[in-house]
C-alpha positions as CSV (number, residue, x, y, z in Angstrom):
1,M,7.8,36.8,0.9
2,K,7.5,33.7,-1.2
3,K,4.2,31.7,-1.0
4,V,3.3,28.0,-0.8
5,H,-0.3,27.4,-1.8
6,I,-2.2,24.6,-0.1
7,N,-5.6,23.4,-1.5
8,K,-8.0,20.6,-0.8
9,G,-8.3,17.8,-3.4
10,Y,-8.7,14.0,-3.9
11,H,-6.2,11.4,-5.1
12,Y,-7.8,8.1,-6.0
13,G,-10.8,9.2,-4.0
14,S,-8.8,9.9,-0.8
15,P,-8.6,13.4,0.6
16,I,-5.3,15.2,0.0
17,L,-3.7,18.6,0.3
18,K,-2.3,19.7,-3.0
19,V,1.0,21.7,-2.7
20,D,1.8,24.5,-5.2
21,F,5.0,26.5,-5.0
22,D,7.7,28.3,-7.0
23,Q,9.9,25.5,-8.1
24,N,12.7,27.9,-9.0
25,D,13.0,29.1,-5.4
26,E,15.5,27.0,-3.6
27,T,14.2,28.0,-0.1
28,S,10.7,26.8,-1.0
29,K,12.0,23.6,-2.5
30,A,14.0,22.8,0.6
31,L,11.0,23.4,2.9
32,V,8.6,21.4,0.8
33,K,11.0,18.4,0.9
34,Q,10.3,18.4,4.7
35,F,6.6,18.1,4.3
36,P,5.2,14.9,5.9
37,E,4.4,12.0,3.5
38,R,4.8,14.1,0.4
39,K,4.2,12.3,-2.9
40,W,4.1,13.1,-6.6
41,S,1.0,12.3,-8.7
42,K,2.2,11.2,-12.2
43,E,-1.3,11.2,-13.5
44,G,-2.2,14.7,-12.3
45,A,1.4,16.1,-12.3
46,Y,1.1,17.7,-8.8
47,L,2.7,17.3,-5.4
48,Y,0.4,16.3,-2.5
49,V,0.3,15.3,1.2
50,P,-2.4,13.4,3.0
51,N,-5.3,15.6,4.3
52,E,-5.1,14.3,7.9
53,K,-5.1,15.8,11.4
54,G,-1.9,17.5,12.2
55,V,-0.4,17.6,8.7
56,L,-1.4,21.2,7.9
57,K,-0.1,22.3,11.4
58,E,3.2,20.6,10.6
59,I,3.4,22.5,7.3
60,Y,2.9,25.8,9.2
61,R,5.7,24.9,11.6
62,I,8.1,24.0,8.8
63,C,7.4,27.2,6.8
64,K,7.1,29.6,9.8
65,G,9.2,32.8,9.2
66,K,10.5,31.5,5.9
67,V,7.7,31.4,3.4
68,W,4.0,32.3,3.6
69,V,1.5,29.4,3.6
70,D,-1.6,30.3,1.7
71,S,-4.2,27.8,2.9
72,K,-7.5,29.6,2.2
73,G,-8.4,26.8,-0.3
74,V,-8.3,24.3,2.6
75,F,-11.1,26.0,4.5
76,Q,-13.5,26.8,1.6
77,K,-16.8,25.1,2.3
78,K,-18.3,23.1,-0.5
79,S,-21.7,21.4,-0.8
80,F,-21.9,17.7,-0.4
81,K,-22.8,17.4,-4.0
82,Q,-19.7,19.3,-5.1
83,E,-17.5,17.3,-2.8
84,E,-18.8,14.0,-4.3
85,K,-18.3,15.4,-7.8
86,E,-14.7,16.2,-7.1
87,R,-14.1,12.9,-5.4
88,Y,-15.5,10.7,-8.1
89,E,-15.3,12.7,-11.3
90,Y,-11.9,14.4,-10.9
91,C,-10.6,16.8,-13.5
92,N,-10.2,14.4,-16.4
93,G,-13.7,13.5,-17.5
94,I,-17.2,13.0,-16.2
95,V,-17.8,9.4,-15.3
96,P,-21.3,8.1,-16.2
97,E,-23.4,7.6,-13.2
98,R,-24.1,4.0,-14.3
99,Y,-20.4,3.2,-13.9
100,T,-20.3,3.9,-10.2
101,Q,-23.7,2.4,-9.7
102,T,-22.6,-0.9,-11.3
103,L,-19.5,-1.0,-9.1
104,I,-21.6,-0.5,-6.0
105,E,-24.2,-3.1,-7.1
106,K,-21.5,-5.6,-7.8
107,R,-20.1,-5.0,-4.2
108,Y,-16.7,-3.8,-5.3
109,S,-14.6,-2.4,-2.4
110,V,-14.4,1.3,-1.7
111,N,-10.8,1.3,-2.7
112,T,-11.5,-0.4,-6.0
113,L,-14.4,2.0,-6.7
114,H,-12.1,5.0,-6.1
115,T,-9.4,3.6,-8.3
116,Y,-11.6,2.4,-11.2
117,T,-13.5,5.7,-11.3
118,H,-10.3,7.8,-11.3
119,L,-8.6,5.8,-14.0
120,F,-11.8,5.7,-16.2
121,S,-12.1,9.4,-15.8
122,M,-8.6,9.7,-17.3
123,F,-9.7,7.5,-20.2
124,I,-12.8,9.7,-20.8
125,G,-10.6,12.9,-20.6
126,H,-8.2,11.4,-23.2
127,F,-11.1,10.9,-25.7
128,K,-12.8,14.3,-25.2
129,E,-15.9,15.0,-27.3
130,R,-16.0,11.3,-28.4
131,E,-18.9,8.9,-27.7
132,L,-17.5,6.1,-25.5
133,E,-19.4,3.5,-27.5
134,E,-17.6,4.5,-30.7
135,I,-14.1,4.1,-29.3
136,T,-12.4,1.1,-31.0
137,K,-10.3,-1.7,-29.6
138,K,-7.3,-0.3,-31.5
139,E,-7.8,3.2,-30.0
140,I,-7.9,1.7,-26.5
141,E,-4.7,-0.2,-27.1
142,D,-3.0,3.0,-28.4
143,Y,-4.2,4.8,-25.2
144,I,-2.6,2.2,-23.0
145,Y,0.6,2.4,-25.1
146,V,0.7,6.2,-24.5
147,L,0.4,5.6,-20.7
148,I,3.3,3.1,-20.8
149,E,5.6,5.3,-23.0
150,K,4.8,8.8,-21.8
151,R,3.7,8.3,-18.2
152,K,5.9,5.3,-17.5
153,I,3.2,3.5,-15.6
154,S,4.1,0.2,-13.8
155,H,2.8,-3.2,-14.9
156,S,0.3,-3.3,-12.0
157,T,-1.0,0.2,-12.9
158,Q,-1.3,-0.8,-16.5
159,N,-3.5,-3.7,-15.4
160,Q,-5.7,-1.4,-13.3
161,H,-6.2,0.9,-16.3
162,I,-7.2,-2.1,-18.5
163,N,-9.6,-3.4,-15.9
164,A,-11.2,0.0,-15.3
165,I,-11.9,0.3,-19.1
166,K,-13.0,-3.2,-19.6
167,F,-15.4,-2.9,-16.6
168,Y,-17.4,-0.2,-18.5
169,Y,-17.6,-2.0,-21.8
170,E,-18.2,-5.5,-20.4
171,Q,-20.0,-5.0,-17.1
172,V,-21.9,-1.7,-17.7
173,L,-22.7,-2.0,-21.4
174,G,-22.7,-5.8,-21.4
175,K,-20.5,-6.0,-24.5
176,D,-18.8,-9.3,-25.4
177,R,-15.5,-9.8,-23.7
178,T,-13.6,-10.7,-26.8
179,L,-14.3,-7.4,-28.5
180,Y,-12.2,-5.5,-26.0
181,Q,-9.4,-8.0,-25.3
182,I,-6.3,-6.0,-24.6
183,N,-2.8,-7.4,-24.6
184,R,-1.7,-7.6,-21.0
185,P,1.8,-7.0,-19.7
186,R,4.0,-9.9,-18.7
187,K,3.7,-10.0,-14.9
188,E,6.8,-8.8,-13.1
189,R,8.2,-11.3,-10.6
190,V,9.1,-9.0,-7.7
191,L,10.1,-10.7,-4.5
192,P,8.6,-9.1,-1.3
193,E,10.9,-7.3,1.2
194,I,11.2,-9.4,4.3
195,L,12.1,-8.3,7.8
196,S,14.1,-10.6,10.1
197,K,12.5,-11.6,13.5
198,F,15.2,-9.4,15.1
199,E,14.1,-6.4,13.0
200,V,10.5,-7.0,13.7
201,M,11.1,-6.9,17.5
202,N,13.3,-3.8,17.1
203,I,10.4,-2.0,15.4
204,F,7.9,-3.0,18.1
205,N,10.3,-2.0,20.9
206,S,10.9,1.4,19.3
207,V,7.2,2.3,19.8
208,D,6.1,3.9,23.1
209,N,2.5,4.8,22.2
210,L,0.2,1.9,23.4
211,K,-2.2,2.2,20.4
212,H,0.6,2.3,17.9
213,K,2.4,-0.6,19.4
214,T,-0.8,-2.7,19.6
215,L,-1.8,-2.1,16.0
216,L,1.6,-2.9,14.6
217,V,2.0,-6.1,16.7
218,M,-1.4,-7.3,15.7
219,T,-0.8,-6.7,12.0
220,Y,2.3,-8.9,12.2
221,S,1.1,-11.5,14.6
222,S,-2.0,-12.4,12.6
223,G,-0.6,-11.6,9.1
224,L,-3.3,-8.9,8.4
225,R,-3.8,-6.6,5.4
226,I,-4.1,-3.0,6.5
227,G,-7.7,-2.8,5.5
228,E,-8.5,-5.9,7.5
229,L,-6.7,-4.5,10.6
230,L,-8.8,-1.3,10.5
231,S,-12.1,-3.1,9.9
232,I,-11.8,-5.3,13.1
233,K,-14.6,-4.7,15.6
234,P,-14.0,-5.4,19.4
235,G,-16.6,-8.2,19.1
236,D,-14.5,-9.9,16.4
237,I,-11.9,-11.0,18.9
238,D,-12.4,-14.3,20.7
239,L,-10.0,-14.5,23.6
240,N,-11.0,-18.0,24.7
241,R,-10.3,-19.4,21.2
242,R,-7.4,-17.0,20.7
243,S,-8.8,-16.1,17.3
244,V,-9.8,-13.0,15.3
245,F,-12.8,-13.1,12.8
246,I,-11.9,-11.2,9.7
247,R,-15.0,-10.0,7.9
248,K,-15.1,-9.3,4.2
249,G,-11.4,-9.4,3.6
250,K,-10.0,-9.3,0.0
251,G,-12.5,-10.7,-2.4
252,N,-15.3,-10.2,0.1
253,K,-14.2,-13.3,2.0
254,D,-14.5,-14.0,5.7
255,R,-11.8,-16.0,7.5
256,V,-10.5,-16.7,11.0
257,V,-6.9,-15.9,12.0
258,K,-4.8,-16.8,15.0
259,L,-4.6,-14.3,17.9
260,A,-1.1,-14.6,19.4
261,A,-1.1,-15.5,23.1
262,S,1.7,-13.0,23.8
263,L,-0.4,-10.2,22.2
264,I,-3.4,-10.7,24.6
265,P,-1.9,-8.7,27.7
266,L,-1.0,-5.8,25.4
267,L,-4.4,-5.9,23.7
268,L,-6.2,-5.9,27.1
269,D,-4.2,-2.9,28.3
270,Y,-5.0,-1.1,25.0
271,V,-8.8,-1.8,25.3
272,E,-8.7,-0.7,29.0
273,E,-7.1,2.6,28.2
274,Y,-8.8,3.5,24.9
275,K,-12.2,1.8,25.3
276,P,-12.9,1.4,21.5
277,K,-16.5,1.4,20.5
278,S,-17.2,0.9,16.9
279,N,-13.8,-0.2,15.5
280,L,-11.0,-1.7,17.5
281,F,-8.7,1.0,16.3
282,E,-10.3,4.4,16.1
283,G,-9.1,8.0,15.4
284,A,-8.8,10.7,18.0
285,K,-12.3,11.9,17.2
286,G,-13.8,8.4,16.8
287,G,-14.4,6.5,13.6
288,R,-12.1,4.2,11.8
289,Y,-8.4,4.9,12.1
290,S,-6.9,6.0,8.8
291,E,-4.5,3.9,6.7
292,E,-2.2,6.8,6.2
293,S,-1.8,7.1,10.0
294,V,-0.8,3.4,10.2
295,R,1.8,4.0,7.5
296,N,3.2,7.0,9.4
297,V,3.4,4.9,12.6
298,L,5.4,2.2,10.8
299,N,7.7,4.7,9.1
300,Q,8.5,6.5,12.3
301,A,9.1,3.2,14.1
302,C,11.5,2.0,11.4
303,K,13.5,5.2,11.6
304,K,13.7,4.9,15.4
305,A,14.8,1.3,15.1
306,G,17.5,2.2,12.6
307,I,16.0,0.0,9.8
308,H,16.6,1.6,6.4
309,K,15.6,-1.1,4.0
310,T,13.9,0.2,0.9
311,G,10.3,-0.7,0.2
312,I,9.1,-1.3,3.8
313,R,5.4,-0.8,4.1
314,V,2.6,-2.1,6.4
315,H,2.2,-5.1,4.0
316,T,5.8,-6.0,4.7
317,L,4.7,-7.2,8.2
318,R,2.3,-9.6,6.6
319,H,5.0,-10.8,4.2
320,S,7.4,-11.3,7.1
321,Y,4.7,-13.2,9.1
322,A,4.2,-15.7,6.3
323,T,7.9,-16.2,5.7
324,H,8.6,-16.7,9.4
325,L,5.8,-19.3,9.6
326,L,7.3,-21.2,6.7
327,E,10.7,-21.1,8.3
328,Q,9.2,-22.6,11.5
329,G,8.0,-25.6,9.4
330,V,4.3,-24.7,9.1
331,D,2.8,-26.4,6.0
332,I,2.3,-24.0,3.2
333,R,-1.3,-24.9,2.8
334,Y,-2.1,-23.8,6.3
335,I,-0.3,-20.5,5.6
336,Q,-2.4,-20.1,2.5
337,T,-5.6,-20.4,4.6
338,L,-4.3,-18.0,7.3
339,L,-3.4,-15.4,4.6
340,G,-6.7,-15.9,2.7
341,H,-5.0,-16.6,-0.6
342,N,-7.2,-18.1,-3.4
343,S,-4.3,-19.9,-5.0
344,I,-1.4,-21.8,-3.5
345,K,0.8,-20.1,-6.2
346,T,0.4,-16.8,-4.4
347,T,1.7,-18.3,-1.2
348,E,4.6,-20.1,-2.8
349,I,6.4,-16.9,-3.4
350,Y,7.5,-17.1,0.3
351,T,9.5,-20.2,-0.4
352,Q,11.8,-18.0,-2.5
353,V,12.6,-15.6,0.4
354,S,12.7,-18.1,3.3
355,N,16.1,-17.9,5.0
356,S,15.9,-21.4,6.4
357,A,15.3,-22.9,3.0
358,L,18.3,-21.0,1.6
359,K,20.6,-22.1,4.4
360,K,20.0,-25.7,3.4
361,I,21.4,-25.1,0.0
362,E,25.2,-25.3,-0.3
363,S,27.0,-23.2,-2.9
364,P,29.2,-25.3,-5.3
365,L,32.1,-23.0,-4.3
366,D,31.9,-24.3,-0.7
367,T,31.7,-27.8,-2.0
368,I,34.8,-27.4,-4.2
369,M,36.8,-25.8,-1.4
370,G,35.8,-28.4,1.1
371,E,36.8,-31.2,-1.3
372,M,40.2,-29.6,-1.8
373,G,40.8,-29.0,1.9
374,I,40.9,-25.2,1.5
375,S,39.6,-23.4,4.5
376,N,40.8,-19.8,3.8
377,W,41.5,-17.8,0.7
378,N,44.7,-16.3,2.2
379,T,46.6,-19.5,3.0
380,E,49.3,-21.4,1.2
381,E,47.0,-24.4,0.9
382,N,44.8,-22.4,-1.4
383,K,45.7,-23.8,-4.9
384,L,43.0,-21.8,-6.7
385,I,44.9,-18.6,-6.7
386,S,48.2,-18.4,-8.6
387,T,50.9,-16.3,-7.0
388,K,53.1,-16.5,-10.1
389,K,53.6,-13.3,-12.1
């Protein structure tokens, strides 16, 4: 019988299950396509799924009686030191201890720490047996070029690579910034995907689980980032002022956001049933609810609601919240404050996707047809279309 091998690992510092199988076997390929939340790592060139409760059980169910699941690697016990080494050093190169220490000392977020460490380990692995201090600006630029050409990294990923490298030379070693100035990509102007108010309500109505419904409604109703949602403590909610205190949001900034009055009954029911202790949203065994679980909840809700727009993610609820506020006539500077944006330019992107703003603009075609008294393309009054042969 064919085998699918499952092993523990880390991707950008997050625990994953690496999937290895015979890619020439059509049965195995078809089964792996059914694995929950499967993704491909371009950097590591491997397939993986999140290492979360229920994922391995689902893999067993999918493969039962068809292929053998070899999961011995998942249950191998490792020392804390070994686990930390795999999480932060990865397989590319050993990151200097000073690098992670400096990130921690400068209060960078856990996500940034994981990302920078992973990307810098790739950089070290590329220049094997070289002293980091000897690598030139030209060599660094050539390395970034290889990533663009060979690995097809996106503009945002390119910036992350550059920042991770510059952090070492400028923040850890204290080198002058101009010595390692790297040409940055022209920023892509990608408009966010927006859900209509009708689609938002369809998503909420498709969710039966009280915890799942509450966390999705709260994300939208207060315009929260996923990390902000999962960091909320029960004591951060002020029912009298109808507000939520967001601690150390993006950029380590605190802010206060609105708590929707219509959310309060749902929130009270949730608290009564689940009795959260440390975090407002906790996992089945306590502790902070995982980001991957929130993504799974939204994905399943979209499927049930029959919404198949591409690119929908948890952050889409935040984009939709901001756009709907703008369409309601809320001043863009208030929206900037509610979202916690440093610059008004970041908030202004929602003016480009606001439906109410677009409706106020009349196409020149409509103007021309109105001036000529043409109401329908398929009438004799339409002088724009010649019927002569």
